[in-house]
C-alpha positions, 0 to 999 in steps of 0.5 A: 499500500505504501509503494502504491501510495508513493507511486501515486504521489510522485505522478501528481503534476501538482507535485511538480508544480510545487517542487519547481515553485519552491526551487524558484522561490529558494534559489532565485527570488531570496537572492534578489534583495543581496548586495550587488557584485562588481560587475552589476554595480557597473551595469547600474553605472551605464544606466545611470550615466549612459553609455557615451559616459567618457569614463567608459572608453577604457572598457568599450566593451562593456555597453555594447549590449542591448540589455542595458535597455532592460535595467534602464526600464526596470528602474523607471518601474521600480527605481534604482534597487537590487531588486528592480535591477534584478527582476528582468533576469528572473523573468527571462531565466523563467522563460528560458527554463520553459523553452528548455523544457519544451525543447526536450519533450520535442527532442528527447520524449514527450514526458521529459519536459519536467526533468529537463526543466530540473536538470537546468536548476541543478546546475548553480551557474543556471541558477546565477543568471536568475538573480544577476543584473548582467546580459547573460540571463537575456542571452540565454532567453533569446538562444533558447528562443532562437533554438525552439523556433528553428525546430519548429520551422524545420518541422513545419516550414511556417514563415512565421516560425522562420521570421522568430528564429531569424529575429532571436538569432539575430539578438543573441550577438547584440546582447553580448559580443562573446556569444559568437560560438552559439551560431555554429549550434544554429548551423550544425543543426540545420545542415543535419536536418537539411542532409538528412532530409528531415526538414520541411523547407529545402536548402532554397528557402533555408540559405536565404534566411541565414544570409538575412541573419548574417547581414544584420550581424554584419555591424556586430561582427565589424564591432567585435573585430575592432574591440578584439584589437585591445582584448589584451587590456580586458583579460581577467583569466589566465590562459585555460589548462586541459583540466580547466577546459574540461572542467568548463563543460562538466562532464561528470555532471552528465555522466552521473546522470547516466550511471545513477539512471542505468544503476536504478534501471537495471535494479528495477528491471526496467525495459530499455526504450524501443526508440533511440535519439534522431541524428538531428537531436543528438546534434542539437543537444551535443552541439549546444553543450560543447560548441561554446566551450571548445571555440572559446578554448581554441580561441584563448589559445590561438590569440593569447587573450583568455576569454575562458571565464565560467560566465561566458559558457552560460549559454551552453548550460541548456544543452548540458542540462538536455545532454543529462536528459537524453543519456537518462533516456537511454535507461529510463523506463519511459513510464517513469519519466514523471516519477523521476522528475519529482525526484529530481526536483526534491534532490534540487531543492534539498541540495541547492537551497542554501539551507544555511541562510534565510536570505543567501547572497547572490554573490560573495560580495558584500558592497552594501554592507561594507559601506555601511560599516565604513560609515558606522565606523568612521568618526570623522567624515573626512577621513582618508579612505583608500579605494583601489578600483575592482576592475582590471582597466584601472592601470597606469597610464589610464589610472591616475592619482585624480582619476575623476569620479563618479567613474566606471572604474569606481561604480561601487563607490556611485552604488554604495557611497562612503564617507570620508575622502575618497583616494582612488588607487589602481586595481594592482600595484605599480611604481606609480601607485606606490609614489602616490602612496608614499606621498600620501603616508607623508602628508594626509595619512599622518595627519588623520587619527584614521583611515581605511583601505576598501575594495577587493580582498587582493588589492586591499590585503596588499595595500594593508601590508604595503602601508603597515611597512611604512614607517611613518605608520609604525605602531598603528593598528589595523582593525578588519571590520566584517566579513563581507565576502571578498570584500575587505575594509581595513580601518588603520588607527593611531594609538593614543 
């Protein structure tokens, strides 16, 4: 009786809806109100100051996205708040999740949609986009929509689906210039369908649509090529090793699904499914999963400008979840899809829910609390505050001791202002920065009874050690406020 009751409960659609709602509430909504991280504060700066702000010339790639129209509209509706800026990303990821489920139903099995959705939610980087005021959620949604309407077009031959595919495909690269590899996914799937005679429209109908998309993307390509000339000045990660490359497409995640399902299937003696996936479906799923990491890895090796960054691989994550779902389909009894989805959803909720915090932070950077702590700590409103920029572009000769504010390179000071006399420092040490720090020590710092070093932990800890070694500050004690994640607030106080 108990087994029958359990099977009956796991078969209920309301249970899947409830699990999905709880996952979204816990893993997406709960993070909306937490502090911005560095790049989100850059988003706010672009929205408030406009793409033509002169301080953005140091990072011209930043405002080159249609995304910024979205938080600008959100700010007009909700004000300049963390929740308001992030809410559009949550909606985009919700739409992407629905599209992935629909694509799984078409490519894998009519009952595989819920399973594919929960497989997406098991990926931390997929969930991360939902509460991130950055372009990635929009890009994920646009690409999923492009794939969805491409499948419909090749199935039906309707020009409405062709038009919608062309629109979404033309938008993907306009969301972020790093999304160029994903066009190979569209092309691979289309070619496989055409070559195998499994597409309703023929070559003569497909080629003009792709030519139209290519023509609309020519201005974006020209822009990308121009910006690529100075790409070395914006690199934030090292050239990836083979191990890092493998980590980027997470083969263990996919294999774990297959192994667990194979083990349970053999234990319960599930019958093997009669049908195998069509070659076109396999080509789409594998290319969606692998093309992005392979292209960005090769680009990094060839150009010596590494772009192999986790967030640049976000668009491949739905393909990864579909690969896990497709592998599961090899071993799963077709009558068990809904039950398997319910078990997976419960596992996602338990393992990814951040249950150690009522409101988990979106990112390990609490700039808001750090700024509040500085204001509470400083007895004097004009105490010096040493602020290294969190952006790699803040280097000499771009950076100077009199670097203007407000500015993009110090957008954290615009998002969360602090009391005190601000002294902008570069991203990392340099001879010019140390000369400036030496002069500052002999003047403003020794004349004050306290000063603060405020910034990312690496830069802040470097300057803590540097100032502590200065003879003029001998005997000063250092107090660390926080913790604020990877943000440091270090208060130097003169002994009474």
